[in-house]
C-alpha positions in Angstrom: -20.1 4.8 9.1 -18.0 1.8 7.8 -18.6 -0.9 5.4 -18.8 -4.7 7.0 -18.4 -7.7 4.8 -20.8 -10.3 5.9 -18.4 -13.4 5.1 -19.4 -16.7 3.9 -16.8 -19.5 2.6 -16.6 -20.2 -1.1 -14.6 -22.2 -3.5 -10.8 -22.4 -3.3 -10.8 -21.2 0.0 -11.8 -17.6 -0.6 -14.1 -15.8 1.3 -17.0 -14.3 -0.5 -19.9 -12.1 0.8 -21.8 -8.6 0.4 -21.2 -5.4 2.2 -23.7 -3.2 4.3 -22.9 -0.2 6.3 -22.5 0.0 10.1 -21.8 2.3 12.4 -18.8 1.7 15.1 -19.5 4.7 17.0 -22.3 3.7 19.3 -21.2 6.5 22.0 -22.2 4.4 24.7 -18.6 4.2 25.7 -18.9 8.1 26.5 -19.0 7.5 30.3 -15.8 5.5 30.5 -17.3 2.0 30.6 -17.5 -0.7 28.1 -19.7 -3.8 27.5 -18.5 -7.3 28.4 -19.2 -10.2 26.2 -22.0 -12.1 27.8 -23.9 -8.3 29.7 -22.7 -6.0 32.1 -20.5 -3.0 31.7 -17.1 -2.2 33.5 -15.0 0.8 33.6 -12.4 1.1 30.4 -9.5 0.8 33.1 -10.6 -2.2 34.8 -8.1 -5.3 34.9 -10.1 -7.2 32.3 -10.1 -4.4 29.7 -6.3 -3.6 30.5 -5.5 -7.4 29.5 -7.6 -7.4 26.2 -6.0 -4.1 25.6 -2.7 -5.5 25.5 -3.7 -8.7 23.4 -5.5 -6.3 21.0 -1.9 -4.6 20.7 -0.4 -7.8 20.4 -2.7 -8.7 17.4 -1.7 -5.9 15.8 1.8 -6.2 16.0 1.5 -10.0 14.6 -0.5 -8.3 11.7 2.3 -6.0 11.1 4.7 -9.0 11.2 2.0 -10.7 8.6 2.2 -7.7 6.1 5.8 -8.4 5.9 5.4 -12.0 4.7 2.2 -12.2 2.6 1.7 -15.2 0.6 3.9 -17.5 2.6 3.5 -20.1 5.3 4.8 -17.8 8.0 1.7 -15.6 6.7 -1.0 -18.4 7.1 0.6 -19.1 10.5 0.5 -15.7 11.9 -3.1 -15.2 10.8 -4.0 -18.4 13.0 -2.4 -16.6 16.0 -4.2 -13.6 15.4 -7.8 -15.5 15.5 -6.4 -17.4 18.3 -6.3 -14.2 20.1 -9.9 -13.5 19.5 -10.7 -16.8 21.6 -8.5 -15.1 24.3 -10.2 -11.7 24.4 -13.5 -13.5 24.2 -12.7 -15.3 27.4 -11.1 -12.5 29.0 -14.1 -10.3 28.2 -16.6 -12.4 30.0 -17.8 -11.8 34.0 -17.2 -15.0 36.4 -20.7 -15.4 36.4 -21.1 -16.1 32.8 -18.0 -18.3 32.3 -20.6 -21.3 31.9 -21.6 -19.8 28.8 -18.3 -19.9 27.1 -17.8 -22.4 24.1 -14.8 -24.1 24.0 -12.4 -23.0 21.1 -14.6 -20.4 19.9 -14.8 -18.2 23.0 -13.1 -20.4 25.8 -9.1 -21.4 25.6 -8.9 -25.1 25.6 -5.9 -27.2 26.5 -5.8 -28.3 23.1 -5.3 -24.9 21.8 -2.2 -24.5 24.4 -0.9 -28.1 23.0 -1.0 -26.6 19.6 1.2 -23.7 20.7 3.5 -26.2 22.7 4.0 -28.6 19.5 5.0 -25.9 17.0 7.3 -24.6 19.9 8.7 -27.9 20.0 9.0 -28.2 15.9 11.1 -24.7 15.7 13.2 -25.9 18.7 14.2 -29.0 17.1 14.4 -28.4 13.5 16.5 -24.7 13.7 19.5 -23.7 15.6 18.7 -21.0 18.0 21.0 -18.2 19.6 21.9 -18.8 23.2 21.6 -15.7 25.2 20.0 -12.4 24.9 19.6 -11.0 21.3 19.1 -7.4 20.3 15.7 -7.2 18.4 15.6 -5.6 14.6 17.6 -7.4 12.3 14.7 -7.8 10.2 11.5 -6.0 9.7 9.4 -9.5 10.6 11.4 -10.2 13.4 11.2 -6.6 14.9 7.6 -6.7 14.8 7.7 -10.8 16.3 9.6 -8.7 18.9 7.3 -6.2 19.8 4.2 -8.7 19.4 6.2 -11.2 22.1 6.8 -8.2 24.6 3.2 -7.2 24.4 1.9 -10.6 25.2 4.3 -10.9 28.2 2.5 -7.7 29.4 -1.1 -9.3 28.5 0.3 -12.3 30.5 1.2 -10.7 33.7 -2.1 -8.6 33.6 -3.7 -12.2 33.5 -1.7 -13.4 36.3 -3.1 -10.6 38.4 -6.7 -10.8 37.3 -6.9 -14.5 37.9 -9.7 -15.2 35.2 -11.2 -18.2 36.2 -10.7 -21.7 37.6 -9.0 -24.1 35.1 -8.4 -20.9 32.7 -6.0 -21.9 30.0 -5.5 -17.9 29.3 -2.2 -17.7 31.1 -0.7 -20.9 29.8 -1.7 -20.1 26.4 -0.2 -16.4 26.6 2.9 -17.9 28.0 3.3 -20.4 25.0 2.5 -17.7 22.3 5.4 -15.4 23.5 7.7 -18.2 23.3 6.4 -19.0 20.0 6.8 -15.2 18.9 10.4 -15.3 20.0 11.1 -18.4 18.0 9.5 -17.2 14.7 11.3 -14.0 15.3 14.5 -15.7 15.5 13.4 -17.9 12.4 12.6 -14.8 10.2 16.5 -13.7 10.7 19.5 -14.7 8.8 21.6 -13.3 11.4 21.3 -12.5 15.0 23.0 -9.8 16.8 23.7 -11.0 20.4 23.6 -8.7 23.7 27.0 -9.1 24.1 27.9 -7.6 20.5 28.4 -10.4 18.7 27.2 -12.0 15.5 25.8 -15.0 15.1 25.2 -16.0 11.4 22.7 -18.5 11.0 21.6 -19.3 7.0 18.6 -21.1 6.7 15.1 -21.4 5.1 12.3 -19.3 6.7 9.7 -20.5 8.5 
């Protein structure tokens, strides 16, 4: 049994609520299947579940990066990106016959969400000098976690391209922009970059 917080907004931007006991072990997946958002079950090794598994990993990697920068603007930004991935997972976990039941911005990725990532990518590109060419990951714990998230997002994107989620779906563009943003945020979190050719590029500046 685990405790679940029933969340409700409170003053000062904090979240207040009560705790109740719930069980996360339903045993319904013992047959190797899992449920979709609006009904139906698929095998746990199905394409949709593979995509969501990768997105789940990416979300955890973003959380690892966030744990390194608690209380900062980057902390807030990464939390927002993690929440955005819940929307992506909801859309992916919906069978084609139920796409009409998706809610824009809540369970359906929108063009506005993609545009938001585009704007942030542009902000970083014009405000900070970024290294040209390939960079060796690992200059800091934060940047390493962001690079890990980037590569996992890329894997989710590849799987999503293969699945062809639905007509007009913004899942692939969203994942594409998110991977770009993760790279930029990783570089922004570094004070120097180790290049693939063996050099070091010093870039002292304020962290994003």
